[in-house]
C-alpha positions as CSV (number, residue, x, y, z in Angstrom):
1,M,-137.2,83.2,-7.9
2,S,-136.3,79.7,-9.1
3,Y,-132.9,78.2,-8.3
4,I,-131.7,78.4,-11.9
5,D,-132.5,82.1,-12.0
6,Q,-130.2,82.6,-8.9
7,I,-127.2,81.2,-10.8
8,N,-124.5,83.6,-11.9
9,K,-123.8,82.5,-15.5
10,E,-120.4,84.2,-15.3
11,K,-119.2,81.9,-12.5
12,I,-120.1,78.5,-13.8
13,P,-117.5,75.8,-12.9
14,A,-115.8,74.2,-15.9
15,H,-115.6,70.8,-14.2
16,V,-118.0,69.2,-11.7
17,A,-117.3,65.8,-10.1
18,I,-120.0,63.7,-8.4
19,I,-119.8,60.8,-5.9
20,M,-123.2,59.2,-6.6
21,D,-124.0,57.8,-3.2
22,G,-127.2,56.4,-1.7
23,N,-128.6,54.0,-4.4
24,G,-128.7,51.1,-2.0
25,R,-130.3,53.1,0.8
26,W,-132.9,54.4,-1.6
27,A,-133.8,50.9,-2.7
28,K,-134.0,49.7,0.9
29,S,-136.2,52.7,1.9
30,H,-138.6,51.8,-1.0
31,A,-138.5,48.0,-0.1
32,K,-136.8,47.2,-3.4
33,M,-133.8,45.2,-4.6
34,R,-130.5,47.2,-4.6
35,L,-130.3,47.0,-8.4
36,S,-133.5,49.1,-8.5
37,G,-131.7,51.8,-6.7
38,H,-128.9,51.8,-9.3
39,Q,-131.5,51.9,-12.1
40,E,-133.1,55.0,-10.5
41,G,-129.6,56.4,-10.1
42,A,-129.1,56.2,-13.8
43,K,-132.0,58.6,-14.3
44,S,-130.2,61.1,-12.0
45,V,-127.1,60.8,-14.2
46,K,-129.2,61.8,-17.2
47,R,-130.6,64.8,-15.3
48,A,-127.1,65.9,-14.3
49,I,-126.0,65.7,-17.9
50,E,-128.9,67.9,-18.9
51,V,-128.0,70.5,-16.2
52,C,-124.4,70.6,-17.6
53,G,-125.9,71.3,-21.0
54,E,-128.2,74.1,-19.6
55,L,-125.4,75.8,-17.7
56,G,-122.5,75.3,-20.0
57,I,-120.5,73.0,-17.7
58,K,-117.8,71.5,-20.0
59,Y,-116.7,68.5,-17.8
60,L,-118.7,66.1,-15.7
61,T,-117.0,63.2,-13.9
62,V,-119.1,60.6,-12.1
63,Y,-117.8,57.9,-9.7
64,A,-119.6,55.0,-11.1
65,F,-117.6,52.0,-9.8
66,S,-114.6,52.0,-7.5
67,T,-111.9,49.4,-7.2
68,E,-113.4,48.6,-3.7
69,N,-116.8,47.9,-5.3
70,W,-115.5,44.7,-6.7
71,N,-115.9,43.3,-3.2
72,R,-119.6,43.7,-3.3
73,P,-121.9,40.7,-3.8
74,H,-121.3,39.0,-7.1
75,T,-125.0,39.5,-8.2
76,E,-124.9,43.2,-7.5
77,V,-121.6,43.6,-9.4
78,N,-123.0,41.7,-12.4
79,G,-126.2,43.7,-12.3
80,L,-124.2,47.0,-12.3
81,M,-122.1,45.9,-15.3
82,N,-125.2,44.8,-17.2
83,L,-127.0,48.1,-16.3
84,L,-124.0,50.1,-17.7
85,A,-124.0,48.1,-20.9
86,N,-127.7,48.5,-21.3
87,S,-127.5,52.2,-20.6
88,I,-124.9,52.6,-23.4
89,D,-127.2,50.9,-25.9
90,K,-130.2,52.9,-24.8
91,E,-128.7,56.4,-24.5
92,F,-125.9,56.4,-27.0
93,D,-127.8,57.9,-29.9
94,E,-129.0,60.8,-27.8
95,I,-125.6,61.3,-26.3
96,H,-123.9,61.4,-29.7
97,R,-126.6,63.7,-31.1
98,N,-126.0,66.2,-28.2
99,K,-122.3,66.3,-29.0
100,I,-121.3,64.7,-25.7
101,R,-117.8,63.1,-25.5
102,I,-117.5,59.9,-23.4
103,R,-114.3,59.3,-21.6
104,I,-113.4,56.5,-19.1
105,I,-110.9,56.6,-16.3
106,G,-109.9,53.6,-14.3
107,Q,-108.8,50.0,-14.9
108,I,-110.8,49.2,-18.0
109,D,-109.1,45.9,-18.5
110,K,-110.7,44.6,-15.4
111,L,-114.3,45.1,-16.7
112,P,-116.2,42.3,-18.5
113,P,-114.9,41.8,-22.1
114,N,-118.3,42.7,-23.7
115,L,-118.5,46.0,-21.7
116,Q,-114.9,46.8,-22.7
117,K,-115.8,46.5,-26.4
118,K,-118.9,48.7,-26.0
119,L,-116.9,51.4,-24.1
120,K,-114.1,51.4,-26.8
121,V,-116.8,51.9,-29.5
122,V,-118.5,54.9,-27.8
123,I,-115.1,56.4,-26.8
124,D,-114.0,56.3,-30.4
125,K,-117.3,57.4,-31.9
126,T,-117.6,60.4,-29.6
127,K,-114.0,61.5,-29.6
128,D,-114.7,64.6,-31.7
129,N,-117.8,65.8,-29.7
130,D,-117.2,69.0,-27.9
131,A,-120.4,70.1,-26.0
132,L,-119.7,68.2,-22.8
133,N,-116.9,65.8,-21.7
134,F,-118.7,63.1,-19.7
135,I,-116.1,61.2,-17.8
136,I,-117.0,57.9,-16.1
137,A,-114.8,56.5,-13.4
138,L,-114.9,52.7,-13.6
139,S,-112.9,50.3,-11.5
140,Y,-111.2,53.5,-10.4
141,S,-109.4,54.7,-7.3
142,G,-107.3,57.8,-6.6
143,R,-104.5,55.7,-5.0
144,W,-104.4,53.5,-8.1
145,D,-104.2,56.6,-10.3
146,I,-101.3,58.1,-8.4
147,I,-99.4,54.8,-8.1
148,N,-99.9,54.0,-11.8
149,A,-98.5,57.5,-12.7
150,V,-95.4,56.9,-10.5
151,K,-94.8,53.5,-12.1
152,N,-94.9,55.1,-15.6
153,I,-92.7,57.9,-14.6
154,A,-90.2,55.5,-13.1
155,T,-90.2,53.5,-16.4
156,D,-89.7,56.6,-18.5
157,C,-86.8,57.7,-16.2
158,S,-85.2,54.3,-16.5
159,D,-85.5,54.4,-20.3
160,N,-84.0,58.0,-20.3
161,R,-87.1,59.5,-21.8
162,I,-87.3,61.9,-18.9
163,S,-84.9,62.8,-16.0
164,P,-85.9,63.1,-12.3
165,D,-85.2,66.8,-12.3
166,M,-87.9,67.3,-14.9
167,I,-90.6,66.0,-12.6
168,D,-93.0,68.8,-11.4
169,D,-96.7,69.3,-11.1
170,S,-97.2,69.9,-14.8
171,L,-95.3,66.7,-15.8
172,F,-96.9,64.5,-13.1
173,E,-100.4,65.5,-14.2
174,K,-99.6,64.2,-17.7
175,Y,-99.2,60.7,-16.3
176,L,-102.6,60.7,-14.5
177,S,-105.7,59.2,-16.1
178,T,-107.2,62.7,-16.2
179,N,-104.5,64.0,-18.5
180,E,-105.9,67.0,-20.5
181,I,-108.9,67.2,-18.2
182,P,-108.9,70.2,-15.8
183,D,-109.2,69.6,-12.1
184,P,-112.8,69.8,-10.7
185,E,-113.7,73.1,-9.2
186,L,-116.7,71.4,-7.4
187,L,-117.2,68.0,-5.9
188,I,-120.7,66.9,-5.0
189,R,-121.4,63.9,-2.8
190,T,-124.9,62.8,-2.1
191,S,-126.5,60.7,0.8
192,G,-125.0,62.6,3.7
193,E,-121.6,60.9,3.8
194,E,-118.8,63.5,4.1
195,R,-115.6,61.9,2.7
196,I,-114.1,61.5,-0.8
197,S,-113.7,57.7,-0.7
198,N,-110.5,57.4,-2.7
199,F,-111.8,59.5,-5.6
200,L,-109.5,61.9,-7.6
201,L,-107.2,62.3,-4.6
202,Y,-104.6,64.3,-6.5
203,Q,-107.1,66.3,-8.6
204,L,-109.4,67.4,-5.7
205,A,-106.6,69.3,-4.0
206,Y,-108.4,72.7,-4.3
207,S,-111.9,71.6,-5.2
208,E,-114.9,73.0,-3.3
209,L,-116.7,70.1,-1.5
210,Y,-120.5,70.1,-1.3
211,F,-122.3,67.4,0.7
212,T,-126.0,66.8,0.7
213,D,-128.3,64.4,2.5
214,T,-130.3,63.7,-0.6
215,L,-129.9,60.2,-1.9
216,W,-128.5,60.0,-5.4
217,P,-131.7,58.6,-7.1
218,D,-133.6,61.6,-5.6
219,F,-131.0,64.1,-6.7
220,S,-133.0,66.5,-8.9
221,K,-132.0,69.3,-11.3
222,E,-132.9,71.7,-8.5
223,D,-130.5,70.0,-6.1
224,F,-127.8,70.4,-8.7
225,Y,-128.6,74.1,-9.1
226,K,-128.4,74.5,-5.3
227,A,-124.9,73.0,-5.3
228,I,-123.8,75.4,-8.0
229,I,-125.3,78.4,-6.1
230,N,-123.5,77.2,-3.0
231,Y,-120.2,77.0,-4.9
232,Q,-120.6,80.5,-6.3
233,H,-120.8,81.8,-2.7
234,R,-117.5,80.3,-1.8
235,E,-114.3,82.4,-1.6
236,R,-111.6,80.4,-3.5
237,R,-108.3,81.7,-2.2
238,F,-105.8,79.0,-3.2
239,G,-103.5,79.8,-0.3
240,Q,-103.9,83.6,-0.5
241,T,-105.7,85.9,1.9
242,S,-109.1,87.5,1.3
243,E,-107.4,90.9,1.1
244,Q,-105.1,89.7,-1.7
245,L,-108.1,88.6,-3.8
246,T,-109.8,92.0,-3.4
């Protein structure tokens, strides 16, 4: 029986988040430049999007570039920005045809101006698509997201738009960059690292974490199916006991 045949179509997560790790190590193991690893990684992104379409996953968030990644060598950062811009040009028609909505979370204003323009265009053109919400975290960090929300809440309290006693989980979530996006049920991290690296710190509170040694450029559809199967065998208690669930 193939992996996809083992998946329970009644227990598909609505939102999967992925930390796409291992591009550099893949390139090194193949005696190639680091940018080659990122280029191969872009192919894995396309495969992940296809799996979401096959299984009916409605939200896919990928950690494409963290705030800490700005500290990488200048040539690699520029290469990544150019790769993203080129990928938009190359893949946009197919993305739009497949009714995929593009969303961006992070500090977009820190990206190169030409990339900002491209992103704004695709965000606007795909805003009514409803097959899959493809969320790209760019210049993003979980701490930034939380601090930014706190600042905006403080401003609204100061301007008497809200009062402190109104602040609860529901209101706080409206100030996060993921407003109107459900929390991920499943987080996948490739390359063998077992940490969340400042990604969606608030939103991952009850997510199931799945770690695999597979490097991101080698992450196949079958690897994604295996992650979904693993998720479906988890008992999600949200603080309750097993007896309460049954």
